[in-house]
C-alpha positions in Angstrom: 33.0 2.2 5.1 32.2 3.3 1.5 33.6 6.5 0.1 31.7 7.0 -3.1 28.5 9.1 -3.0 26.0 6.7 -4.4 23.8 5.0 -1.8 21.2 2.2 -2.0 18.0 3.4 -0.5 15.8 0.5 0.6 13.8 2.3 3.2 10.7 2.2 1.1 9.3 2.2 -2.4 8.1 5.8 -1.7 11.6 7.2 -2.2 11.5 6.9 -6.0 11.8 9.9 -8.3 9.6 10.6 -11.3 11.1 9.3 -14.6 11.6 11.3 -17.7 8.2 10.3 -19.2 6.5 11.4 -16.0 8.3 14.8 -16.0 7.3 15.4 -19.6 3.7 14.6 -18.9 3.7 16.8 -15.8 5.2 19.7 -17.8 2.6 19.4 -20.6 -0.4 18.5 -18.5 -3.7 20.2 -19.3 -5.2 21.4 -16.0 -8.3 22.9 -14.5 -9.7 23.4 -11.0 -10.2 20.0 -9.5 -12.2 21.5 -6.6 -14.9 22.1 -9.3 -14.2 18.7 -10.9 -12.9 20.2 -14.1 -9.3 19.2 -14.2 -9.2 17.0 -17.4 -6.0 15.2 -16.4 -7.3 14.3 -13.0 -10.5 13.2 -14.5 -8.7 10.9 -16.9 -6.6 9.4 -14.2 -9.7 8.7 -12.1 -11.5 7.1 -15.0 -8.5 5.0 -15.8 -8.2 3.6 -12.3 -12.0 3.1 -11.9 -12.0 1.0 -15.1 -9.0 -1.0 -13.9 -10.7 -1.8 -10.6 -14.1 -2.6 -12.1 -15.9 0.3 -10.3 -18.0 3.2 -11.5 -15.8 6.1 -10.2 -12.6 7.0 -8.5 -11.1 9.9 -6.5 -7.5 11.2 -6.5 -6.2 12.0 -3.0 -2.8 13.2 -1.7 -1.8 10.0 0.1 -2.7 6.4 0.9 -3.5 7.3 4.5 -6.1 9.8 3.3 -7.5 7.3 0.9 -8.1 4.8 3.7 -9.4 7.4 6.1 -11.8 8.8 3.5 -13.1 5.4 2.7 -13.8 4.5 6.3 -15.5 7.9 6.9 -17.9 7.0 4.0 -18.4 3.3 4.9 -18.4 3.1 8.7 -21.5 3.9 10.6 -21.5 5.4 14.1 -21.1 2.9 16.9 -20.3 0.0 14.6 -17.2 -2.1 14.3 -14.5 -1.6 11.7 -12.7 -4.9 11.5 -9.1 -5.0 10.4 -5.9 -7.0 10.9 -4.0 -5.9 14.0 -0.8 -5.2 11.9 -2.5 -3.5 8.9 -1.4 -0.1 7.8 -4.7 1.5 8.9 -4.0 0.2 12.4 -0.3 0.7 12.9 1.1 3.2 10.4 -1.4 6.1 10.0 -0.4 8.0 13.1 -3.5 6.9 15.1 -5.7 8.6 12.5 -8.5 6.2 13.0 -9.1 7.4 16.6 -9.3 11.0 15.4 -11.2 10.7 12.2 -13.8 7.9 12.7 -17.0 7.4 14.5 -16.8 3.7 14.8 -14.9 1.2 17.0 -11.8 -0.5 15.7 -11.9 -4.3 16.1 -8.5 -5.9 15.3 -8.1 -9.5 14.2 -5.1 -11.7 13.9 -3.4 -11.3 10.6 -0.1 -13.2 11.1 -0.3 -14.9 7.7 -1.3 -11.6 6.0 -5.0 -12.5 5.8 -8.1 -12.4 8.0 -10.2 -15.4 8.9 -13.7 -15.2 7.3 -15.0 -17.3 10.2 -14.0 -14.6 12.7 -15.8 -12.0 10.7 -18.8 -14.3 10.5 -18.8 -14.6 14.3 -18.9 -10.8 14.7 -21.9 -10.6 12.3 -23.7 -13.3 14.3 -22.7 -11.7 17.6 -24.6 -8.5 16.6 -27.7 -10.5 17.5 -26.3 -10.9 21.0 -25.9 -7.2 21.9 -22.4 -6.9 20.3 -21.8 -3.9 18.0 -22.3 -4.8 14.4 -19.5 -4.7 11.9 -20.1 -2.1 9.2 -16.7 -2.5 7.4 -14.0 -5.0 7.1 -10.5 -3.9 5.9 -8.1 -6.1 4.0 -4.6 -5.1 2.9 -3.2 -6.5 -0.3 -0.3 -6.9 -0.3 0.0 -7.2 3.4 3.2 -5.3 4.2 3.8 -6.5 7.8 3.9 -10.2 6.9 6.5 -9.5 4.2 4.4 -8.0 1.4 2.2 -11.1 1.0 -0.5 -11.1 -1.6 -3.9 -12.3 -0.6 -4.9 -15.6 -2.2 -7.9 -14.7 -4.4 -10.0 -17.5 -2.9 -9.4 -16.3 0.6 -10.5 -12.7 -0.3 -13.6 -14.1 -2.0 -14.5 -16.0 1.2 -14.1 -12.8 3.2 -16.3 -10.8 0.8 -18.9 -13.6 0.9 -19.6 -12.9 4.6 -21.5 -9.9 3.3 -19.9 -7.0 5.3 -18.8 -4.1 3.1 -15.1 -4.4 2.4 -12.5 -1.7 2.1 -9.4 -3.0 0.3 -6.2 -1.1 1.1 -4.4 -1.9 -2.2 -1.5 0.4 -1.7 0.6 -2.3 -3.4 -2.3 -4.0 -5.2 -0.4 -4.2 -8.5 2.5 -5.9 -6.8 -0.1 -8.6 -5.7 -1.5 -8.9 -9.2 2.0 -9.3 -10.8 3.1 -11.8 -8.2 0.0 -14.0 -8.4 -1.0 -13.5 -12.0 -4.5 -12.5 -10.8 -5.7 -9.4 -12.7 -6.0 -6.4 -10.4 -9.7 -6.1 -11.4 -10.5 -9.5 -9.9 -9.3 -8.2 -6.5 -10.9 -4.7 -6.9 -14.3 -6.0 -7.9 -14.6 -7.9 -4.6 -14.3 -4.7 -2.6 -16.8 -1.9 -1.9 -14.0 0.5 -2.0 -10.4 -0.1 -3.1 -7.2 2.1 -3.1 -3.9 2.1 -4.9 -0.8 4.2 -4.1 0.8 5.7 -7.2 3.9 6.8 -5.3 5.1 3.4 -4.1 6.1 0.7 -6.7 4.5 2.6 -9.6 7.0 5.4 -9.1 4.8 8.5 -9.4 5.8 11.4 -7.1 2.5 12.0 -5.3 -0.9 10.6 -4.7 -3.3 7.6 -4.2 -6.6 6.7 -5.7 -9.9 5.5 -4.2 -12.5 3.6 -6.3 -16.1 2.7 -5.6 -19.6 3.4 -6.7 -20.5 6.8 -8.1 -22.5 7.6 -4.9 -19.7 6.5 -2.5 -17.1 8.5 -4.5 -19.3 11.6 -4.4 -19.4 11.3 -0.7 -15.7 10.6 -0.5 -15.1 13.9 -2.4 -16.7 15.7 0.5 -14.8 13.8 3.1 -11.6 14.5 1.3 -12.4 18.2 1.5 -13.2 17.9 5.2 -9.7 16.3 5.8 -8.0 19.1 3.9 -7.3 17.1 0.8 -9.1 19.3 -1.7 -6.8 20.2 -4.6 -6.9 22.7 -7.5 -4.7 22.5 -10.7 -3.4 19.1 -9.6 -3.3 17.7 -13.1 0.4 18.5 -13.1 0.7 15.6 -10.6 -2.1 13.4 -11.9 -0.3 13.3 -15.3 2.6 11.3 -13.7 0.0 9.0 -12.2 -1.4 8.2 -15.7 2.1 7.3 -16.9 2.6 5.1 -13.8 -0.6 3.2 -14.4 0.0 2.8 -18.1 3.7 1.9 -18.0 5.0 0.9 -14.6 3.0 -2.2 -13.6 4.7 -5.0 -15.5 8.1 -4.1 -14.4 7.2 -4.8 -10.7 8.3 -8.3 -11.4 11.9 -7.0 -11.5 11.4 -5.6 -7.9 10.2 -8.9 -6.7 13.2 -10.8 -8.2 15.6 -8.3 -6.6 13.9 -8.7 -3.3 14.3 -12.4 -3.5 18.1 -11.9 -4.1 18.3 -9.7 -1.0 16.4 -12.3 1.0 19.0 -14.9 0.0 21.7 -12.7 1.4 19.8 -12.3 4.6 19.3 -16.0 4.9 23.0 -16.6 4.3 24.1 -14.2 6.9 21.5 -14.9 9.6 20.3 -18.5 9.0 18.2 -18.5 12.2 16.5 -15.2 11.6 12.8 -15.0 10.8 12.5 -13.7 7.3 9.6 -13.1 4.9 9.8 -12.1 1.2 6.8 -12.5 -1.1 6.9 -9.4 -3.4 9.2 -6.4 -3.0 9.3 -6.2 0.8 12.1 -8.0 2.7 11.4 -8.4 6.5 13.7 -10.1 8.9 14.4 -10.3 12.6 17.6 -9.1 14.2 18.7 -8.7 17.8 20.0 -5.1 17.3 18.1 -3.5 14.4 19.2 0.0 15.2 22.9 -1.0 15.3 22.5 -2.9 12.1 20.9 0.0 10.3 23.7 2.3 11.4 26.3 -0.2 10.2 24.6 -0.6 6.8 24.3 3.2 6.4 28.1 3.3 6.8 28.2 1.0 3.8 25.9 3.2 1.8 22.8 1.0 2.3 19.7 2.5 3.9 16.9 0.5 5.5 14.4 1.0 8.3 12.8 -0.9 11.3 9.2 -2.0 11.0 8.8 -2.8 14.6 10.8 -4.0 17.6 13.4 -6.5 16.4 12.3 -6.3 12.7 14.3 -4.8 9.8 12.6 -3.8 6.5 14.0 -3.4 3.1 11.9 -2.5 0.0 13.0 -2.8 -3.6 11.8 -0.3 -6.2 12.4 1.2 -9.7 15.4 3.3 -8.5 17.2 0.2 -7.3 19.0 -1.8 -10.0 21.0 -5.0 -10.2 24.2 -3.4 -9.2 22.5 -1.8 -6.2 21.2 -5.2 -5.1 24.7 -6.7 -5.4 26.1 -3.9 -3.3 23.4 -4.3 -0.7 23.8 -8.0 -0.6 27.6 -7.8 -0.1 27.0 -5.4 2.8 24.5 -7.8 4.3 26.9 -10.7 4.0 29.6 -9.0 6.0 27.3 -7.2 8.5 27.9 -7.9 12.2 25.7 -10.6 13.6 
């Protein structure tokens, strides 16, 4: 068991702390009342994100879950289908919020490879002519966390969009997808009716997500944000860190991907027969006793989480350096089988 105080926290890329540039920007931020739309720093952040996604407008919200829920409240019509992958965040990791907040019916599809089959969506569109509920929204998640942080191939997302159902793109780690594939984030964003990004994951800001879409949709989303309790006031002190994140923290995501690959090599060396998936900064692998393994790793100063039964998740981020990866890798290599 380790005796020094430093730990390697791989539970999520949400555990990062704002860097010095973010803290300076937060301290110096010009603010106003965002409830009235007159916080200049928030407005600048929203304009920056909308431009990067190829949309008219954007809205700053407290969390990625709220961004998804607000988008679906705007897009889904009563009694319709909201189509999503059965392991997407909006289905499995939002505390059952869909059942409380929405007026539509959730229709999960297989997303084992991280994508949805456009033909299955097309079937649902056609089935509406045979007394099935019609799909009003399809949700895609890019990167797809539950399959190992896989980016959507652009062509596959284009095929899904071409079916003609309004698309909500949960882009919590969209910039990870862009860096990993070389596809500009705007190419993904323009395919969607609404698109989100989480500032407090790989980009390292302390709080907040963004939702982009048309000016009309975002005006409606602002009302839904208020209804969900997400209205904020002098929040430019947080938005300032988000601006730094968007402007300076995207390119370095490649370092997280490389460090995740090295972690994956250690996993494969220790458990050659384990199922493992690493595509960006998320490392998933199967283990017969995840709870016991996590307790053992914690004793070595390495923290991870379970994603589901029999599955361990580790996530690299800006606060994990090469020495941390070496330490975590060494712990993995000597972990009990």
